[in-house]
N, C-alpha and C positions, 0 to 999 in steps of 0.2 A: 356223647365221645366227639371230640374234635379231630380234626384231620380226615384224611382219606387214604386207601390203598388200592394197589392193584396187585395182581400177581400173574406170572407168566413162566413160561419155559423156553428153554433153546434147545433144539435138534431133537425133540422127542419123536418117538417111533411107534408107540402104542396107543391105537384111537381110543379104548377103554380108559387108559389111564388118565388121557387129557380129558376125556369126558367126566372122570370121577373128579379131577381136580377142577374142572370149571363149575360143576354142580356144587362142590364145597365152597368155591369161591362166592358163589352167588348167595348160598346160604349164609355165609359169613360176612355178607355186606360188602363186598368187593366192589370198588367203583369202576374197575374195568380190568380186561383179562387180554392178554398178549401171548403171540407165539413167535419166536424167531427160528427161522429156517426149519420147520417142523417137517419131519421125513413122512408125512402121513396126509391124507384127504380131511381137510379141516370139515368138510361138509359132512362126513362119515361119521365124524365125533357126535353129531347131534343125537344120534340114535341112542348113545349111552348116558346122555344128559337129560335124565328124566325129569328135571325142573324147568326146562326150557331157559336156561340162564342166556342162550343168545338173544332171546327177544326182551330181556330186562337189564342187561349192561352192555357197553360197548366191547368187541372184541376186535382187537388188531391183530393182523397177521403180515409178518414182514419176512421177507425173504433172505435179509442179513443183517447183521448187527448195524452196518453201516446205515441202514435205514431206520434204525430204531429211535424213536423219539418219547422222551418223557415230558409231563407237564412241568412247568419251571417250580423248582424249589422241592422237586420231588426226587428223594435219595434212592439210589438203586441198591438193593441188598440181596448180594448172593448167598443163595442155600447150598452150602457146599462142605462134605465131609472132608476138611484137610486141616493139617496141624494148627495153622495159624488162625483158623476161625474162632470167633466169641461164641462160647456155648450160649445156647438159647435163655437158658435162665438167669443170665447175668448180662443179657442184652437190653437196654433202653431203645424201644422202638420208636423210629423218627415219626412225627405227626403226619408227614406226608411221605409214603414210601411205595416202593413197587419192588415186589419179592421175585427174584428169578431162580429157577430151579433149572437143573441139567438134565439130558437125557438118561433114560433108564440104565443103560449099560456104560456109562461114560461121566465124564465132567464137565463143568461149565468151562468154555472155550478161555485160553489166556486173554484174549480179547475182551471178553465180557468181564472177567476177575478184574483185569486191569482199570476197569471204568467203575467197578462198584465202589460205594462209597463206605459199604460195610460187608464183610462176609461173615455169616452165622454157620453154626452147625446144631444138630440136635444130639445131645451127648448119648450116644448109643455104640454098641459094639460094632455095628456096620451099617452100612447105607441100606434104606428101607424104600418102600415103593413111592414114586413120586406124589400120587394122589394123597397118599398117608402123611408123607413129609409136610406137603403144603397145607394140609388139615391142621397139623400140629403147629405149624408156624402161625397161622391164621387162629387158630385158638389161643395161643401164647399171645398174640396181640391183643386180642379180645380181652383177656382177662388182667393184662398188664397194664392197660390204658385207662384205667379208672372207671370202667362202665359198671362195675359190681362192688359191693361192700367189702371191705378188707376181710380175710378169712378170720373166722374165730380162733381165740387161744383154745377152746376146748373142743372135742370133736362134735361134729355136727353142723348143721347150718346156723347163720346169724340169728334166725327167728327163736328167741328164747321161749315163746309162747307153744312153737310146735314142739320143741324138747321137752316141755311140761307136758303136752298133751302125749307124746310117745311115752314119755316115763309113767303117765297115768295109765294108758293102755296097758303095760306090761304089768303094772302093779295089779289091775283087775284080772288080767289073764292068770296071774299067780294064785289069786284066791279060787279061780273055778276049777 
C-alpha cells in the first residue's frame, strides 16, 4: 500500500480513550500519532496502551493548534459528526493523510475545521467513542486503499477453494 497516514485528537480528556486509539493506530500501521491541547497527562495514557505504541511510532504533543505541523503534502481530514461532512463510505482517502478527532463531549474547534482539507463522518445515528470512531476510519482506509482483493459477488471469501472445502464439509456432516 502506498502513502502514509497519521491520526490524532484535539482536546481529549479521557486517558483510556486515548490509549485505545493509540493502540489501534499502532495496529493499523499509523506512521505517527498526535494530540493537540490534550486535557490529560499523556504519560498516564501509556498504561492503557498495551501494544507499546509509544515505542514504535512517533507521538507529537502540541499545546495549541498554532503549534501543529504536518508533513508536506499531507491532507488534514477532520472526523466530525456535522451535516456537511462526507459520509465515510463515499470518501476517497488521500494517499498522505492525517485524521483528527475531537474531544469526547464536544466537537473539533472551528479553527481546526477551517484548516481541514476534508471533513468526514461515520454514517450513524449519533456520535460514538473516540477510540472506536478512529478504528472505523482506519479500517475503512485500509480496505479502500487497495490492500485487499475486491469483495466477491457471492457470499464468502475470495478463495473458491475454501468455499469448496466448506461445502464438502457440510455435505459430509449431512451424511453422518
